[in-house]
N, CA, C, O and the ligand as a Tripos MOL2 file, in Angstrom:
@<TRIPOS>MOLECULE
protein
  221   219    56     0     0
PROTEIN
NO_CHARGES

@<TRIPOS>ATOM
      1 N           3.8760   -9.4290   11.8900 N.3       1 MET1
      2 CA          4.8830   -8.8100   11.0250 C.3       1 MET1
      3 C           5.0000   -7.3320   11.3360 C.2       1 MET1
      4 O           3.9990   -6.6250   11.4480 O.2       1 MET1
      5 N           6.2230   -6.8780   11.4730 N.am      2 LYS2
      6 CA          6.4410   -5.4730   11.7720 C.3       2 LYS2
      7 C           6.6480   -4.7010   10.4750 C.2       2 LYS2
      8 O           7.4910   -5.0530    9.6500 O.2       2 LYS2
      9 N           5.8750   -3.6610   10.3170 N.am      3 LEU3
     10 CA          5.9510   -2.8920    9.0820 C.3       3 LEU3
     11 C           6.8200   -1.6620    9.2560 C.2       3 LEU3
     12 O           6.7210   -0.9330   10.2430 O.2       3 LEU3
     13 N           7.6730   -1.4550    8.2640 N.am      4 LYS4
     14 CA          8.5320   -0.2690    8.2850 C.3       4 LYS4
     15 C           7.8790    0.8450    7.4790 C.2       4 LYS4
     16 O           8.1250    2.0320    7.6950 O.2       4 LYS4
     17 N           7.0380    0.4200    6.5450 N.am      5 ILE5
     18 CA          6.4140    1.3780    5.6470 C.3       5 ILE5
     19 C           5.1500    1.9610    6.2750 C.2       5 ILE5
     20 O           4.2900    1.2260    6.7610 O.2       5 ILE5
     21 N           5.0520    3.2510    6.2590 N.am      6 LYS6
     22 CA          3.8850    3.9200    6.8040 C.3       6 LYS6
     23 C           2.7840    3.9710    5.7600 C.2       6 LYS6
     24 O           1.6740    3.4860    5.9780 O.2       6 LYS6
     25 N           3.1060    4.5580    4.6410 N.am      7 SER7
     26 CA          2.1080    4.7180    3.5960 C.3       7 SER7
     27 C           2.6550    4.3120    2.2370 C.2       7 SER7
     28 O           3.7840    4.6540    1.8840 O.2       7 SER7
     29 N           1.8690    3.6020    1.4990 N.am      8 LEU8
     30 CA          2.2830    3.2150    0.1510 C.3       8 LEU8
     31 C           2.2330    4.4030   -0.7890 C.2       8 LEU8
     32 O           2.9340    4.4390   -1.8000 O.2       8 LEU8
     33 N           1.4080    5.3650   -0.4520 N.am      9 CYS9
     34 CA          1.1860    6.5070   -1.3370 C.3       9 CYS9
     35 C           2.4330    7.3650   -1.5110 C.2       9 CYS9
     36 O           2.7400    7.7980   -2.6220 O.2       9 CYS9
     37 N           3.1380    7.6070   -0.4390 N.am     10 GLY10
     38 CA          4.2970    8.4880   -0.5140 C.3      10 GLY10
     39 C           5.5840    7.7640   -0.8860 C.2      10 GLY10
     40 O           6.6700    8.3410   -0.8350 O.2      10 GLY10
     41 N           5.4530    6.5170   -1.2540 N.am     11 LEU11
     42 CA          6.6150    5.6910   -1.5200 C.3      11 LEU11
     43 C           7.4010    6.1450   -2.7480 C.2      11 LEU11
     44 O           6.8380    6.4640   -3.7950 O.2      11 LEU11
     45 N           8.7140    6.1620   -2.5810 N.am     12 LYS12
     46 CA          9.5670    6.5330   -3.7040 C.3      12 LYS12
     47 C          10.1930    5.2870   -4.3030 C.2      12 LYS12
     48 O          10.1820    4.2120   -3.7030 O.2      12 LYS12
     49 N          10.7310    5.4530   -5.4820 N.am     13 LYS13
     50 CA         11.3070    4.3170   -6.1950 C.3      13 LYS13
     51 C          12.3880    3.6170   -5.3780 C.2      13 LYS13
     52 O          12.4890    2.3900   -5.3860 O.2      13 LYS13
     53 N          13.1750    4.3880   -4.6900 N.am     14 VAL14
     54 CA         14.2690    3.8260   -3.9100 C.3      14 VAL14
     55 C          13.7270    2.9380   -2.7830 C.2      14 VAL14
     56 O          14.3100    1.9010   -2.4650 O.2      14 VAL14
     57 N          12.6100    3.3550   -2.1870 N.am     15 HIS15
     58 CA         11.9880    2.5560   -1.1300 C.3      15 HIS15
     59 C          11.3520    1.3130   -1.7050 C.2      15 HIS15
     60 O          11.3530    0.2410   -1.0980 O.2      15 HIS15
     61 N          10.8230    1.4870   -2.8650 N.am     16 MET16
     62 CA         10.2030    0.3950   -3.6040 C.3      16 MET16
     63 C          11.1750   -0.7810   -3.7070 C.2      16 MET16
     64 O          10.8120   -1.9280   -3.4470 O.2      16 MET16
     65 N          12.4070   -0.4780   -4.0860 N.am     17 LYS17
     66 CA         13.4470   -1.5000   -4.2400 C.3      17 LYS17
     67 C          13.7980   -2.1080   -2.8940 C.2      17 LYS17
     68 O          13.8980   -3.3260   -2.7420 O.2      17 LYS17
     69 N          13.9820   -1.2340   -1.9340 N.am     18 GLU18
     70 CA         14.4460   -1.6140   -0.6150 C.3      18 GLU18
     71 C          13.4630   -2.5200    0.1180 C.2      18 GLU18
     72 O          13.8570   -3.4740    0.7900 O.2      18 GLU18
     73 N          12.1950   -2.2090   -0.0220 N.am     19 HIS19
     74 CA         11.1650   -2.9120    0.7440 C.3      19 HIS19
     75 C          10.2300   -3.7360   -0.1320 C.2      19 HIS19
     76 O           9.0580   -3.9300    0.1890 O.2      19 HIS19
     77 N          10.7650   -4.2030   -1.2190 N.am     20 PHE20
     78 CA          9.8830   -4.8470   -2.1990 C.3      20 PHE20
     79 C           9.0880   -6.0200   -1.6300 C.2      20 PHE20
     80 O           7.8990   -6.1580   -1.9190 O.2      20 PHE20
     81 N           9.7200   -6.8500   -0.8380 N.am     21 ASP21
     82 CA          9.0320   -8.0030   -0.2650 C.3      21 ASP21
     83 C           7.8700   -7.5800    0.6120 C.2      21 ASP21
     84 O           6.7920   -8.1750    0.5920 O.2      21 ASP21
     85 N           8.1230   -6.5330    1.3810 N.am     22 GLU22
     86 CA          7.1160   -6.0050    2.2750 C.3      22 GLU22
     87 C           5.9540   -5.4220    1.4770 C.2      22 GLU22
     88 O           4.7850   -5.6610    1.7800 O.2      22 GLU22
     89 N           6.3030   -4.6640    0.4660 N.am     23 ILE23
     90 CA          5.2860   -4.0380   -0.3770 C.3      23 ILE23
     91 C           4.4550   -5.0950   -1.0750 C.2      23 ILE23
     92 O           3.2350   -4.9860   -1.1920 O.2      23 ILE23
     93 N           5.1430   -6.1070   -1.5300 N.am     24 GLN24
     94 CA          4.4640   -7.1910   -2.2260 C.3      24 GLN24
     95 C           3.3840   -7.8160   -1.3590 C.2      24 GLN24
     96 O           2.2780   -8.0890   -1.8260 O.2      24 GLN24
     97 N           3.7110   -8.0360   -0.1050 N.am     25 SER25
     98 CA          2.7520   -8.6590    0.7930 C.3      25 SER25
     99 C           1.5850   -7.7230    1.1130 C.2      25 SER25
    100 O           0.4950   -8.1680    1.4740 O.2      25 SER25
    101 N           1.8330   -6.4290    0.9730 N.am     26 LEU26
    102 CA          0.7750   -5.4480    1.2570 C.3      26 LEU26
    103 C          -0.2100   -5.3140    0.0980 C.2      26 LEU26
    104 O          -1.3780   -4.9810    0.2980 O.2      26 LEU26
    105 N           0.2680   -5.5740   -1.1000 N.am     27 VAL27
    106 CA         -0.5870   -5.3600   -2.2620 C.3      27 VAL27
    107 C          -1.0560   -6.6660   -2.9240 C.2      27 VAL27
    108 O          -1.8290   -6.6480   -3.8820 O.2      27 VAL27
    109 N          -0.5750   -7.7850   -2.3950 N.am     28 ALA28
    110 CA         -0.9000   -9.0710   -3.0170 C.3      28 ALA28
    111 C          -2.4040   -9.3530   -3.0160 C.2      28 ALA28
    112 O          -2.9580   -9.8410   -4.0010 O.2      28 ALA28
    113 N          -3.0480   -9.0370   -1.9000 N.am     29 ARG29
    114 CA         -4.4870   -9.2440   -1.8030 C.3      29 ARG29
    115 C          -5.1700   -7.9390   -1.4170 C.2      29 ARG29
    116 O          -5.5880   -7.7570   -0.2740 O.2      29 ARG29
    117 N          -5.2740   -7.0530   -2.3660 N.am     30 PRO30
    118 CA         -5.7780   -5.7140   -2.0350 C.3      30 PRO30
    119 C          -7.2500   -5.7100   -1.6300 C.2      30 PRO30
    120 O          -8.0870   -6.3590   -2.2570 O.2      30 PRO30
    121 N          -7.5350   -4.9770   -0.5900 N.am     31 LYS31
    122 CA         -8.9150   -4.7950   -0.1370 C.3      31 LYS31
    123 C          -9.2840   -3.3260   -0.2090 C.2      31 LYS31
    124 O         -10.4590   -2.9600   -0.1860 O.2      31 LYS31
    125 N          -8.2580   -2.4920   -0.2980 N.am     32 TYR32
    126 CA         -8.4960   -1.0460   -0.3120 C.3      32 TYR32
    127 C          -7.7870   -0.4020   -1.4880 C.2      32 TYR32
    128 O          -6.7380   -0.8710   -1.9290 O.2      32 TYR32
    129 N          -8.3510    0.6450   -1.9780 N.am     33 VAL33
    130 CA         -7.7210    1.4320   -3.0280 C.3      33 VAL33
    131 C          -7.6780    2.8850   -2.5600 C.2      33 VAL33
    132 O          -8.5900    3.3560   -1.8810 O.2      33 VAL33
    133 N          -6.6130    3.5830   -2.9300 N.am     34 CYS34
    134 CA         -6.5300    4.9900   -2.5540 C.3      34 CYS34
    135 C          -7.3310    5.8230   -3.5510 C.2      34 CYS34
    136 O          -7.1220    5.7420   -4.7610 O.2      34 CYS34
    137 N          -8.2330    6.6100   -3.0280 N.am     35 GLY35
    138 CA         -9.0770    7.4300   -3.8820 C.3      35 GLY35
    139 C          -8.3270    8.5830   -4.5140 C.2      35 GLY35
    140 O          -8.8500    9.2580   -5.4000 O.2      35 GLY35
    141 N          -7.1210    8.8090   -4.0700 N.am     36 LYS36
    142 CA         -6.3300    9.9260   -4.5570 C.3      36 LYS36
    143 C          -5.2080    9.4620   -5.4820 C.2      36 LYS36
    144 O          -4.9640   10.0780   -6.5190 O.2      36 LYS36
    145 N          -4.5230    8.3720   -5.1090 N.am     37 CYS37
    146 CA         -3.3390    7.9400   -5.8550 C.3      37 CYS37
    147 C          -3.5500    6.6370   -6.6290 C.2      37 CYS37
    148 O          -2.6810    6.2170   -7.3930 O.2      37 CYS37
    149 N          -4.7050    6.0020   -6.4270 N.am     38 ALA38
    150 CA         -5.0240    4.7390   -7.1110 C.3      38 ALA38
    151 C          -4.0850    3.6010   -6.7230 C.2      38 ALA38
    152 O          -3.9230    2.6480   -7.4850 O.2      38 ALA38
    153 N          -3.4720    3.6890   -5.5570 N.am     39 ARG39
    154 CA         -2.6630    2.5750   -5.0790 C.3      39 ARG39
    155 C          -3.5650    1.6240   -4.3090 C.2      39 ARG39
    156 O          -4.6070    2.0210   -3.7870 O.2      39 ARG39
    157 N          -3.1580    0.3800   -4.2460 N.am     40 VAL40
    158 CA         -3.9650   -0.5960   -3.5290 C.3      40 VAL40
    159 C          -3.1800   -1.1990   -2.3790 C.2      40 VAL40
    160 O          -1.9500   -1.2330   -2.4010 O.2      40 VAL40
    161 N          -3.9090   -1.6770   -1.3650 N.am     41 ALA41
    162 CA         -3.2840   -2.3040   -0.2180 C.3      41 ALA41
    163 C          -4.2780   -3.2170    0.4720 C.2      41 ALA41
    164 O          -5.4910   -3.0630    0.3340 O.2      41 ALA41
    165 N          -3.7390   -4.1760    1.2220 N.am     42 SER42
    166 CA         -4.6120   -5.0770    1.9690 C.3      42 SER42
    167 C          -5.1280   -4.4060    3.2280 C.2      42 SER42
    168 O          -6.0930   -4.8630    3.8410 O.2      42 SER42
    169 N          -4.4700   -3.3060    3.6090 N.am     43 CYS43
    170 CA         -4.8510   -2.5850    4.8150 C.3      43 CYS43
    171 C          -5.0110   -1.1020    4.4980 C.2      43 CYS43
    172 O          -4.1250   -0.4880    3.9030 O.2      43 CYS43
    173 N          -6.1350   -0.5360    4.8940 N.am     44 GLY44
    174 CA         -6.4390    0.8420    4.5440 C.3      44 GLY44
    175 C          -5.5120    1.8720    5.1470 C.2      44 GLY44
    176 O          -5.4110    2.9930    4.6480 O.2      44 GLY44
    177 N          -4.8330    1.4980    6.2190 N.am     45 SER45
    178 CA         -3.9780    2.4640    6.9090 C.3      45 SER45
    179 C          -2.7150    2.7960    6.1200 C.2      45 SER45
    180 O          -1.9730    3.7110    6.4790 O.2      45 SER45
    181 N          -2.4780    2.0550    5.0540 N.am     46 HIS46
    182 CA         -1.2840    2.3260    4.2450 C.3      46 HIS46
    183 C          -1.5770    3.2320    3.0590 C.2      46 HIS46
    184 O          -0.7240    3.4510    2.1980 O.2      46 HIS46
    185 N          -2.7810    3.7480    3.0280 N.am     47 LEU47
    186 CA         -3.1620    4.6350    1.9360 C.3      47 LEU47
    187 C          -3.6030    5.9730    2.5080 C.2      47 LEU47
    188 O          -4.1110    6.0320    3.6280 O.2      47 LEU47
    189 N          -3.4110    7.0570    1.7420 N.am     48 CYS48
    190 CA         -3.7460    8.3710    2.2820 C.3      48 CYS48
    191 C          -5.2500    8.6300    2.2030 C.2      48 CYS48
    192 O          -5.8000    9.3780    3.0100 O.2      48 CYS48
    193 N          -5.9030    8.0130    1.2340 N.am     49 LYS49
    194 CA         -7.3530    8.1800    1.1450 C.3      49 LYS49
    195 C          -8.0050    6.8420    0.8050 C.2      49 LYS49
    196 O          -8.5200    6.6250   -0.2910 O.2      49 LYS49
    197 N          -7.9550    5.9610    1.7970 N.am     50 ALA50
    198 CA         -8.3970    4.5870    1.5730 C.3      50 ALA50
    199 C          -9.8950    4.4830    1.3180 C.2      50 ALA50
    200 O         -10.7140    5.0730    2.0220 O.2      50 ALA50
    201 N         -10.2180    3.7180    0.2960 N.am     51 ARG51
    202 CA        -11.6150    3.3860    0.0180 C.3      51 ARG51
    203 C         -11.6880    1.8880   -0.1880 C.2      51 ARG51
    204 O         -10.7900    1.2910   -0.7810 O.2      51 ARG51
    205 N         -12.7430    1.2890    0.2960 N.am     52 LYS52
    206 CA        -12.8760   -0.1500    0.1520 C.3      52 LYS52
    207 C         -13.0510   -0.5240   -1.3090 C.2      52 LYS52
    208 O         -13.8110    0.0950   -2.0530 O.2      52 LYS52
    209 N         -12.3170   -1.5630   -1.6910 N.am     53 LEU53
    210 CA        -12.4300   -2.0500   -3.0690 C.3      53 LEU53
    211 C         -13.7500   -2.7840   -3.2500 C.2      53 LEU53
    212 O         -14.1260   -3.6250   -2.4340 O.2      53 LEU53
    213 N         -14.4360   -2.4580   -4.3130 N.am     54 GLN54
    214 CA        -15.6570   -3.1660   -4.6480 C.3      54 GLN54
    215 C         -15.3040   -4.2400   -5.6630 C.2      54 GLN54
    216 O         -15.1240   -3.9560   -6.8480 O.2      54 GLN54
    217 N         -15.2080   -5.4590   -5.1930 N.am     55 ALA55
    218 CA        -14.7980   -6.5470   -6.0870 C.3      55 ALA55
    219 C         -15.9780   -7.0470   -6.9180 C.2      55 ALA55
    220 O         -15.8190   -7.9620   -7.7260 O.2      55 ALA55
    221 ZN         -2.9440    7.9530   -1.6760 Zn       56 ZN56
@<TRIPOS>BOND
     1     1     2 1
     2     2     3 1
     3     3     4 2
     4     3     5 am
     5     5     6 1
     6     6     7 1
     7     7     8 2
     8     7     9 am
     9     9    10 1
    10    10    11 1
    11    11    12 2
    12    11    13 am
    13    13    14 1
    14    14    15 1
    15    15    16 2
    16    15    17 am
    17    17    18 1
    18    18    19 1
    19    19    20 2
    20    19    21 am
    21    21    22 1
    22    22    23 1
    23    23    24 2
    24    23    25 am
    25    25    26 1
    26    26    27 1
    27    27    28 2
    28    27    29 am
    29    29    30 1
    30    30    31 1
    31    31    32 2
    32    31    33 am
    33    33    34 1
    34    34    35 1
    35    35    36 2
    36    35    37 am
    37    37    38 1
    38    38    39 1
    39    39    40 2
    40    39    41 am
    41    41    42 1
    42    42    43 1
    43    43    44 2
    44    43    45 am
    45    45    46 1
    46    46    47 1
    47    47    48 2
    48    47    49 am
    49    49    50 1
    50    50    51 1
    51    51    52 2
    52    51    53 am
    53    53    54 1
    54    54    55 1
    55    55    56 2
    56    55    57 am
    57    57    58 1
    58    58    59 1
    59    59    60 2
    60    59    61 am
    61    61    62 1
    62    62    63 1
    63    63    64 2
    64    63    65 am
    65    65    66 1
    66    66    67 1
    67    67    68 2
    68    67    69 am
    69    69    70 1
    70    70    71 1
    71    71    72 2
    72    71    73 am
    73    73    74 1
    74    74    75 1
    75    75    76 2
    76    75    77 am
    77    77    78 1
    78    78    79 1
    79    79    80 2
    80    79    81 am
    81    81    82 1
    82    82    83 1
    83    83    84 2
    84    83    85 am
    85    85    86 1
    86    86    87 1
    87    87    88 2
    88    87    89 am
    89    89    90 1
    90    90    91 1
    91    91    92 2
    92    91    93 am
    93    93    94 1
    94    94    95 1
    95    95    96 2
    96    95    97 am
    97    97    98 1
    98    98    99 1
    99    99   100 2
   100    99   101 am
   101   101   102 1
   102   102   103 1
   103   103   104 2
   104   103   105 am
   105   105   106 1
   106   106   107 1
   107   107   108 2
   108   107   109 am
   109   109   110 1
   110   110   111 1
   111   111   112 2
   112   111   113 am
   113   113   114 1
   114   114   115 1
   115   115   116 2
   116   115   117 am
   117   117   118 1
   118   118   119 1
   119   119   120 2
   120   119   121 am
   121   121   122 1
   122   122   123 1
   123   123   124 2
   124   123   125 am
   125   125   126 1
   126   126   127 1
   127   127   128 2
   128   127   129 am
   129   129   130 1
   130   130   131 1
   131   131   132 2
   132   131   133 am
   133   133   134 1
   134   134   135 1
   135   135   136 2
   136   135   137 am
   137   137   138 1
   138   138   139 1
   139   139   140 2
   140   139   141 am
   141   141   142 1
   142   142   143 1
   143   143   144 2
   144   143   145 am
   145   145   146 1
   146   146   147 1
   147   147   148 2
   148   147   149 am
   149   149   150 1
   150   150   151 1
   151   151   152 2
   152   151   153 am
   153   153   154 1
   154   154   155 1
   155   155   156 2
   156   155   157 am
   157   157   158 1
   158   158   159 1
   159   159   160 2
   160   159   161 am
   161   161   162 1
   162   162   163 1
   163   163   164 2
   164   163   165 am
   165   165   166 1
   166   166   167 1
   167   167   168 2
   168   167   169 am
   169   169   170 1
   170   170   171 1
   171   171   172 2
   172   171   173 am
   173   173   174 1
   174   174   175 1
   175   175   176 2
   176   175   177 am
   177   177   178 1
   178   178   179 1
   179   179   180 2
   180   179   181 am
   181   181   182 1
   182   182   183 1
   183   183   184 2
   184   183   185 am
   185   185   186 1
   186   186   187 1
   187   187   188 2
   188   187   189 am
   189   189   190 1
   190   190   191 1
   191   191   192 2
   192   191   193 am
   193   193   194 1
   194   194   195 1
   195   195   196 2
   196   195   197 am
   197   197   198 1
   198   198   199 1
   199   199   200 2
   200   199   201 am
   201   201   202 1
   202   202   203 1
   203   203   204 2
   204   203   205 am
   205   205   206 1
   206   206   207 1
   207   207   208 2
   208   207   209 am
   209   209   210 1
   210   210   211 1
   211   211   212 2
   212   211   213 am
   213   213   214 1
   214   214   215 1
   215   215   216 2
   216   215   217 am
   217   217   218 1
   218   218   219 1
   219   219   220 2
@<TRIPOS>SUBSTRUCTURE
     1 MET1         2 RESIDUE 1 A MET
     2 LYS2         6 RESIDUE 1 A LYS
     3 LEU3        10 RESIDUE 1 A LEU
     4 LYS4        14 RESIDUE 1 A LYS
     5 ILE5        18 RESIDUE 1 A ILE
     6 LYS6        22 RESIDUE 1 A LYS
     7 SER7        26 RESIDUE 1 A SER
     8 LEU8        30 RESIDUE 1 A LEU
     9 CYS9        34 RESIDUE 1 A CYS
    10 GLY10       38 RESIDUE 1 A GLY
    11 LEU11       42 RESIDUE 1 A LEU
    12 LYS12       46 RESIDUE 1 A LYS
    13 LYS13       50 RESIDUE 1 A LYS
    14 VAL14       54 RESIDUE 1 A VAL
    15 HIS15       58 RESIDUE 1 A HIS
    16 MET16       62 RESIDUE 1 A MET
    17 LYS17       66 RESIDUE 1 A LYS
    18 GLU18       70 RESIDUE 1 A GLU
    19 HIS19       74 RESIDUE 1 A HIS
    20 PHE20       78 RESIDUE 1 A PHE
    21 ASP21       82 RESIDUE 1 A ASP
    22 GLU22       86 RESIDUE 1 A GLU
    23 ILE23       90 RESIDUE 1 A ILE
    24 GLN24       94 RESIDUE 1 A GLN
    25 SER25       98 RESIDUE 1 A SER
    26 LEU26      102 RESIDUE 1 A LEU
    27 VAL27      106 RESIDUE 1 A VAL
    28 ALA28      110 RESIDUE 1 A ALA
    29 ARG29      114 RESIDUE 1 A ARG
    30 PRO30      118 RESIDUE 1 A PRO
    31 LYS31      122 RESIDUE 1 A LYS
    32 TYR32      126 RESIDUE 1 A TYR
    33 VAL33      130 RESIDUE 1 A VAL
    34 CYS34      134 RESIDUE 1 A CYS
    35 GLY35      138 RESIDUE 1 A GLY
    36 LYS36      142 RESIDUE 1 A LYS
    37 CYS37      146 RESIDUE 1 A CYS
    38 ALA38      150 RESIDUE 1 A ALA
    39 ARG39      154 RESIDUE 1 A ARG
    40 VAL40      158 RESIDUE 1 A VAL
    41 ALA41      162 RESIDUE 1 A ALA
    42 SER42      166 RESIDUE 1 A SER
    43 CYS43      170 RESIDUE 1 A CYS
    44 GLY44      174 RESIDUE 1 A GLY
    45 SER45      178 RESIDUE 1 A SER
    46 HIS46      182 RESIDUE 1 A HIS
    47 LEU47      186 RESIDUE 1 A LEU
    48 CYS48      190 RESIDUE 1 A CYS
    49 LYS49      194 RESIDUE 1 A LYS
    50 ALA50      198 RESIDUE 1 A ALA
    51 ARG51      202 RESIDUE 1 A ARG
    52 LYS52      206 RESIDUE 1 A LYS
    53 LEU53      210 RESIDUE 1 A LEU
    54 GLN54      214 RESIDUE 1 A GLN
    55 ALA55      218 RESIDUE 1 A ALA
    56 ZN56       221 GROUP 0 **** ****
C-alpha cells in the first residue's frame, strides 16, 4: 500500500476527511503512540515522537 500521509501528528481536519480510509488503516491496530501528541499508529514512522505502546 502506498501512503500519501507522512505523519499523523501534523494532520489537519481537512486531511482527516480526505484520507480517512488510509488513516483508519494506520490507527486500527496501534503499536505506537506519540509521546508528544498522544496519537497512535501501527507504524512508528507516522508519529513525530513514536514510543512503543505497552499493551
Ligand atoms: Zn506527534
